[in-house]
C-alpha positions in Angstrom: -148.9 29.2 82.5 -145.6 30.8 81.9 -145.3 33.0 78.8 -142.1 32.3 76.8 -139.8 35.3 76.8 -139.0 37.0 73.5 -135.4 37.1 72.5 -134.2 40.6 73.2 -131.8 42.7 71.2 -128.2 41.6 71.1 -125.7 39.8 69.0 -127.3 37.9 66.0 -127.4 34.1 66.1 -124.2 32.5 64.8 -124.5 31.2 61.3 -123.9 27.5 60.6 -120.3 26.7 59.8 -121.2 25.7 56.2 -122.9 29.1 55.6 -119.9 30.9 57.1 -117.6 28.9 54.8 -119.7 29.8 51.7 -119.6 33.5 52.7 -115.8 33.4 53.1 -115.1 31.6 49.9 -117.3 33.9 47.9 -115.6 36.9 49.5 -112.2 35.4 49.0 -112.8 34.9 45.3 -113.7 38.5 44.9 -110.8 39.9 46.9 -108.1 37.5 45.4 -109.4 38.2 41.9 -109.1 42.0 42.5 -106.0 42.3 44.7 -104.1 39.1 43.9 -102.6 36.7 46.5 -100.0 39.2 47.6 -102.3 42.2 47.9 -105.2 40.4 49.5 -105.6 40.4 53.3 -107.7 38.3 55.7 -109.1 41.6 57.0 -110.4 42.5 53.5 -111.9 39.1 53.1 -113.5 39.1 56.5 -115.0 42.5 55.9 -116.4 41.4 52.5 -117.9 38.3 54.1 -119.4 40.1 57.0 -117.5 38.0 59.5 -114.6 38.5 62.0 -111.0 37.9 61.1 -111.0 35.3 63.9 -113.8 33.4 62.2 -111.9 33.3 58.9 -108.8 32.0 60.6 -110.8 29.4 62.5 -112.4 28.2 59.2 -109.4 28.2 56.9 -106.2 28.5 58.9 -104.3 31.1 56.9 -104.4 33.1 53.7 -102.5 30.5 51.7 -104.9 27.7 52.5 -107.9 30.0 51.9 -106.5 30.9 48.5 -106.1 27.3 47.6 -109.6 26.5 48.8 -111.1 29.4 46.9 -109.4 28.3 43.7 -110.4 24.6 44.1 -114.0 25.6 44.8 -114.1 27.8 41.7 -112.5 25.2 39.5 -115.1 22.6 40.5 -118.0 25.0 40.0 -116.7 25.9 36.6 -116.2 22.3 35.5 -119.7 21.2 36.8 -121.5 24.1 35.2 -119.7 24.2 31.8 -119.4 20.4 31.4 -123.1 19.9 32.3 -124.2 22.5 29.8 -121.8 21.1 27.1 -122.3 17.4 27.4 -126.0 17.2 26.7 -128.1 18.1 23.6 -127.5 14.9 21.6 -129.9 16.1 19.0 -127.9 19.3 18.1 -125.8 19.2 15.0 -122.1 20.2 15.1 -122.5 23.9 14.4 -125.5 24.4 16.8 -123.7 22.4 19.5 -120.5 24.4 19.0 -122.4 27.7 19.1 -124.1 26.7 22.3 -120.9 25.8 24.0 -119.3 29.1 23.1 -122.4 30.8 24.5 -122.0 28.7 27.7 -118.4 29.9 28.2 -119.4 33.5 27.7 -122.4 33.0 30.0 -120.3 31.5 32.8 -117.8 34.4 32.7 -120.6 36.9 32.7 -122.2 35.2 35.7 -118.9 34.9 37.5 -116.7 37.9 36.5 -114.1 37.0 39.2 -113.6 33.5 37.6 -111.0 34.2 34.9 -108.9 36.7 37.0 -108.8 34.3 39.9 -107.8 31.3 37.8 -105.2 33.4 36.0 -103.9 34.5 39.4 -103.7 30.9 40.5 -101.6 30.1 37.4 -99.2 32.9 38.3 -98.9 31.6 41.8 -98.0 28.1 40.6 -101.4 26.5 40.9 -102.3 25.2 37.4 -106.0 25.3 38.0 -106.9 26.9 34.7 -104.8 24.4 32.8 -106.5 21.5 34.7 -109.9 23.0 33.9 -109.2 23.2 30.2 -107.9 19.6 30.2 -110.9 18.3 32.0 -113.4 20.2 29.8 -111.4 19.1 26.7 -112.2 15.5 27.5 -115.9 16.3 27.5 -115.8 18.3 24.3 -113.6 15.9 22.4 -115.9 13.0 23.0 -119.0 15.0 22.1 -117.5 16.7 19.0 -116.0 13.5 17.5 -119.5 12.1 17.1 -120.6 15.2 15.4 -117.6 15.6 13.1 -118.3 12.0 11.9 -121.6 13.2 10.4 -119.4 15.4 8.0 -117.0 12.5 7.2 -114.3 14.2 9.3 -112.2 12.0 11.6 -110.0 14.5 13.4 -108.2 12.0 15.6 -105.5 13.8 17.6 -106.2 17.0 15.7 -109.2 17.4 17.9 -106.9 18.0 20.9 -105.4 20.9 19.1 -108.8 22.2 17.9 -110.3 22.1 21.4 -107.2 24.0 22.8 -107.6 26.6 20.1 -111.4 27.0 20.8 -110.6 27.7 24.5 -107.8 30.1 23.7 -109.9 32.1 21.3 -112.9 32.2 23.6 -110.8 33.3 26.6 -109.1 36.0 24.5 -112.4 37.4 23.3 -114.0 37.3 26.8 -111.0 39.3 28.2 -110.4 41.6 25.3 -110.5 45.3 25.9 -112.3 47.0 23.0 -111.8 50.6 21.9 -115.2 52.1 22.4 -118.3 50.1 22.9 -117.7 46.3 22.7 -119.5 44.3 20.0 -122.7 42.4 20.9 -121.9 39.1 22.6 -124.0 37.2 20.1 -122.0 38.6 17.3 -118.8 37.3 18.9 -120.3 33.9 19.5 -121.3 33.7 15.8 -117.8 34.8 14.7 -116.2 32.0 16.8 -118.7 29.4 15.5 -118.3 30.2 11.8 -114.5 30.7 12.1 -113.8 27.4 13.8 -116.4 25.0 12.4 -116.4 26.6 9.0 -112.6 26.7 9.0 -112.2 23.0 9.8 -114.7 22.0 7.2 -112.9 24.0 4.6 -109.6 22.4 5.6 -111.1 19.0 5.3 -112.5 19.8 1.9 -109.7 21.8 0.4 -106.5 20.9 2.2 -107.1 17.7 4.1 -103.4 17.0 4.4 -103.2 19.7 7.1 -105.5 17.8 9.4 -103.8 14.5 8.4 -100.4 15.8 9.5 -101.8 16.5 13.0 -103.9 13.4 13.2 
């Protein structure tokens, strides 16, 4: 009976195409976020991915197409992750729900530090990926928040569009803020956002409801 020969040393087995694509996209996100579209090279991305330049070209064609694919991949991942975390928890009241969603945004940025730089680079390059992401998430948040505002007798109407935009702007600003010295605890920032936004709207509704009426 013949004994099967063991595979000797040599070049490693070629990875499946989908695995190669995942490696390149992950590397591209890192390199584009750090160097920008103009500064990034296929060579840098290939080295980061552990593949050859030729493999990257075969998978994505050129740097422009790879950048668009990396941005689209990140946009979808961000939407799926943040929307899924934010659309559930029907039992949470308004303040608890809002706090959890602020925490979700902070958590996503912490888990994916290249996300905001890459989406901002896309905006500068003429791809409104971050604008699209905000708009898509706003639809999820507006529907979920409207039901919870109703428990307080607040019907924000179109004001909710402005409120959600403000929530995103404040969260993105705090996430990207450079602090003098040691930054504050993340939980403290999440509490600050929650109390400022939810408490602020409730005070507006109770003390100066005409402000919301004018936007509604």
